[in-house]
VEXVO-931153 format. One record per residue: residue in one letter; x, y, z of N, C-alpha, C in turn. Coordinates in steps of 0.02 Angstrom, whole numbers, padded with zeros to 5 digits, always signed. Layout:
residues N
AXYZXYZXYZ ...
END
This chain:
residues 85
M+01468+05918-03194+01456+05895-03126+01481+05949-03077 I+01444+05962-03024+01461+06013-02974+01512+05984-02925 N+01564+06022-02914+01616+06002-02867+01590+06010-02796 E+01591+05956-02757+01564+05957-02689+01601+06007-02644 S+01666+06015-02653+01704+06062-02611+01682+06134-02624 K+01663+06148-02687+01638+06216-02702+01572+06229-02667 I+01529+06179-02663+01465+06186-02628+01478+06200-02555 N+01523+06162-02524+01539+06172-02454+01567+06241-02442 T+01610+06265-02487+01638+06332-02481+01584+06385-02486 M+01537+06376-02533+01483+06424-02541+01439+06426-02478 E+01426+06367-02448+01387+06365-02387+01422+06402-02331 K+01488+06392-02325+01526+06426-02274+01526+06502-02285 L+01534+06523-02347+01532+06594-02361+01464+06623-02344 T+01412+06588-02359+01345+06611-02344+01336+06619-02269 Q+01360+06570-02231+01355+06575-02158+01396+06634-02133 A+01456+06644-02162+01497+06701-02142+01463+06767-02160 D+01431+06770-02218+01396+06831-02237+01340+06847-02189 V+01304+06796-02167+01249+06806-02120+01276+06831-02053 K+01330+06801-02029+01361+06824-01967+01386+06895-01973 L+01419+06910-02029+01445+06977-02039+01389+07028-02039 Q+01335+07013-02073+01279+07059-02075+01250+07069-02004 H+01245+07015-01966+01220+07020-01897+01265+07064-01854 F+01330+07053-01858+01377+07094-01818+01376+07167-01840 F+01374+07178-01905+01373+07246-01932+01310+07283-01908 N+01253+07250-01914+01190+07281-01891+01192+07296-01817 G+01221+07250-01778+01226+07260-01706+01270+07320-01689 M+01325+07328-01726+01369+07384-01713+01336+07450-01732 L+01300+07451-01788+01264+07512-01807+01210+07530-01756 E+01175+07479-01731+01124+07491-01681+01155+07520-01617 M+01212+07492-01597+01247+07517-01538+01267+07591-01549 A+01292+07606-01609+01313+07674-01624+01253+07722-01620 E+01197+07701-01647+01137+07743-01645+01114+07756-01574 K+01120+07706-01531+01096+07712-01462+01144+07751-01418 T+01209+07749-01432+01257+07779-01387+01285+07846-01410 S+01284+07859-01474+01312+07922-01500+01263+07978-01492 K+01287+08033-01464+01244+08091-01454+01258+08146-01504 S+01311+08137-01544+01330+08187-01593+01369+08154-01650 G+01380+08192-01702+01421+08168-01757+01492+08152-01734 E+01517+08194-01689+01585+08183-01663+01588+08116-01625 D+01537+08102-01584+01534+08038-01549+01536+07980-01599 S+01498+07986-01653+01495+07933-01703+01563+07922-01735 I+01598+07976-01751+01664+07971-01782+01714+07940-01734 L+01711+07961-01670+01756+07932-01620+01741+07858-01610 L+01678+07840-01609+01659+07770-01602+01684+07729-01662 A+01678+07757-01721+01703+07722-01781+01779+07711-01775 G+01815+07761-01752+01887+07754-01742+01903+07700-01691 A+01864+07698-01637+01874+07646-01586+01860+07577-01615 M+01809+07572-01657+01794+07508-01688+01850+07486-01735 M+01878+07534-01772+01934+07517-01817+01994+07494-01777 S+02007+07526-01720+02063+07505-01677+02051+07436-01649 A+01989+07423-01629+01973+07356-01603+01981+07304-01658 A+01961+07322-01719+01969+07276-01776+02043+07259-01786 R+02086+07309-01782+02157+07297-01790+02183+07248-01738 V+02164+07258-01675+02187+07213-01622+02163+07142-01636 I+02099+07135-01655+02072+07068-01668+02106+07037-01729 Y+02115+07075-01783+02149+07049-01842+02218+07024-01825 Y+02256+07064-01788+02325+07045-01771+02326+06984-01726 D+02279+06981-01677+02277+06923-01632+02259+06859-01668 C+02212+06863-01714+02186+06803-01748+02225+06784-01811 L+02252+06833-01846+02284+06820-01911+02360+06828-01910 G+02386+06860-01859+02457+06874-01857+02470+06943-01886 P+02530+06971-01872+02543+07040-01892+02542+07053-01967 D+02570+07008-02007+02573+07021-02079+02504+07019-02112 Q+02467+06967-02099+02400+06961-02129+02352+07013-02098 G+02360+07027-02034+02318+07077-02002+02329+07146-02032 Q+02391+07164-02043+02406+07229-02074+02382+07232-02146 H+02390+07177-02182+02366+07175-02252+02290+07187-02254 L+02255+07154-02210+02182+07162-02207+02163+07233-02188 M+02197+07261-02140+02183+07331-02120+02198+07379-02177 D+02254+07369-02210+02272+07413-02266+02219+07412-02320 N+02196+07353-02337+02147+07346-02391+02077+07370-02372 N+02060+07363-02308+01992+07381-02286+01985+07454-02266 T+02039+07487-02246+02032+07554-02219+02046+07609-02270 V+02078+07594-02325+02094+07646-02373+02031+07681-02398 G+01981+07642-02418+01919+07671-02443+01882+07709-02389 F+01883+07683-02328+01849+07716-02273+01882+07783-02257 I+01948+07785-02257+01984+07847-02242+01969+07899-02294 E+01967+07879-02357+01951+07926-02411+01880+07953-02402 L+01834+07911-02379+01766+07932-02367+01761+07979-02308 L+01803+07967-02257+01800+08005-02195+01835+08073-02200 K+01887+08078-02241+01927+08140-02245+01886+08204-02251 P+01836+08207-02294+01798+08270-02300+01760+08289-02237 T+01748+08241-02192+01709+08256-02132+01753+08276-02073 I+01819+08268-02079+01864+08286-02025+01875+08361-02027 H+01865+08394-01971+01872+08467-01969+01938+08486-01936 
END
C-alpha cells in the first residue's frame, strides 16, 4: 500500500522542481540579456551567489544558511576557478 504522506511529499517536490526550473531559466535569460561580456556574466553570477546567501540566511537562519551555501558553492567554485584570471 502506498503511503499517502509520501505522495504528498512527492507532489510538493515536483512543484518545487517546477518553480526552481522557472526561476533558474529566468535568471539565465536575465544574464543573457544584460551581460555584455564574460566578465559581466561572472560578476552577475557572483552577485547572484551573494543574493542567495542573504536569502538563505534570512529564511533559514545562519547555521542552516551557511550549511546550504557550503554544500552548494563548493562545486561551483571548483568549476569557476579555471576561468578566473
